[in-house]
C-alpha positions in Angstrom: 102.8 105.4 99.2 104.9 102.2 98.9 103.8 99.2 96.9 103.0 97.3 100.1 100.7 100.2 101.2 98.9 100.1 97.9 98.4 96.4 98.0 94.9 95.4 98.9 95.4 91.7 99.6 98.2 90.5 101.8 101.1 88.4 100.4 103.3 85.8 102.1 107.0 85.2 101.4 107.5 82.0 99.5 110.0 80.5 97.1 108.5 78.3 94.4 109.4 77.8 90.7 106.9 79.5 88.3 106.6 78.8 84.6 105.8 82.0 82.6 104.2 81.9 79.2 103.8 85.2 77.3 102.2 83.6 74.3 105.6 83.4 72.4 108.0 81.8 74.8 108.0 79.9 78.1 110.5 80.8 80.8 110.9 79.9 84.5 111.8 82.0 87.5 111.3 82.1 91.3 108.4 83.6 93.1 109.3 85.9 96.0 105.9 86.4 97.5 102.3 85.3 96.7 98.8 86.3 97.6 95.3 85.6 96.4 95.4 88.7 94.3 98.9 88.4 92.8 102.5 87.3 92.8 106.0 88.9 92.7 108.4 87.2 90.3 112.2 87.6 90.5 113.8 88.9 87.3 116.5 91.2 86.1 114.8 91.3 82.7 111.1 91.9 83.3 108.4 92.0 80.7 106.8 95.4 79.9 104.1 97.0 82.1 100.7 95.7 81.1 102.0 92.5 79.6 99.6 89.6 79.9 101.1 86.3 81.1 100.0 82.8 81.9 101.7 81.4 85.1 101.9 77.7 86.0 103.1 76.6 89.4 102.6 74.0 92.1 101.9 75.0 95.7 103.9 73.5 98.5 101.2 71.4 100.1 99.4 70.5 96.9 100.2 68.3 93.9 97.8 70.1 91.6 99.4 72.6 89.1 97.7 75.9 89.1 97.5 77.8 85.8 96.6 81.5 86.4 96.5 84.5 84.1 97.7 87.9 85.1 99.0 91.3 84.0 102.2 93.0 85.0 101.3 95.9 87.2 104.7 97.1 88.6 108.4 96.6 88.0 111.3 96.8 90.4 114.4 97.1 88.3 116.9 96.7 91.1 117.1 94.8 94.4 116.1 96.9 97.3 116.1 96.3 101.1 116.2 92.5 100.8 113.7 92.4 97.9 115.0 91.1 94.6 114.6 92.8 91.2 111.5 91.6 89.5 107.9 92.4 88.8 104.4 92.2 90.3 101.5 90.5 88.6 97.8 90.9 89.4 95.9 87.7 88.8 92.9 87.9 86.4 90.2 85.5 85.5 91.2 82.7 87.9 88.9 79.7 87.8 86.9 79.2 91.0 88.8 75.9 91.6 92.2 77.5 91.3 91.2 80.5 93.4 90.0 78.2 96.2 93.2 76.1 96.0 95.3 79.2 96.2 93.3 80.6 99.1 93.4 77.3 101.0 97.2 77.0 100.7 97.9 80.6 101.6 95.8 80.2 104.8 97.7 77.0 105.6 101.1 78.6 105.0 100.1 81.7 107.0 99.3 79.6 110.0 102.7 77.8 109.7 104.6 81.0 109.6 102.6 82.6 112.4 103.3 79.5 114.6 107.0 79.6 113.9 
């Protein structure tokens, strides 16, 4: 099975800047796709599987910065079929407010892309 087949919640392609904090250092990278359950971040030097990270980003139609925690659940070390090298993160312990903001924005963006 592919990673997309294993994914329970759908993701949408989106390019936003994400700040990553591993508890020691903060870095920034681009998001490749985003869903209510997780995010894929572009990187040629990903953290280890199981790493716990704090992510901060602003969604396109929203001024509020979301701060979500997650764990690295898979790594793609090389670009493949139009998908960049990077790693997937499964969100954990999102506040109800952040989860609602994320879901609302994803619904909005999905409608935009379906109408295009």
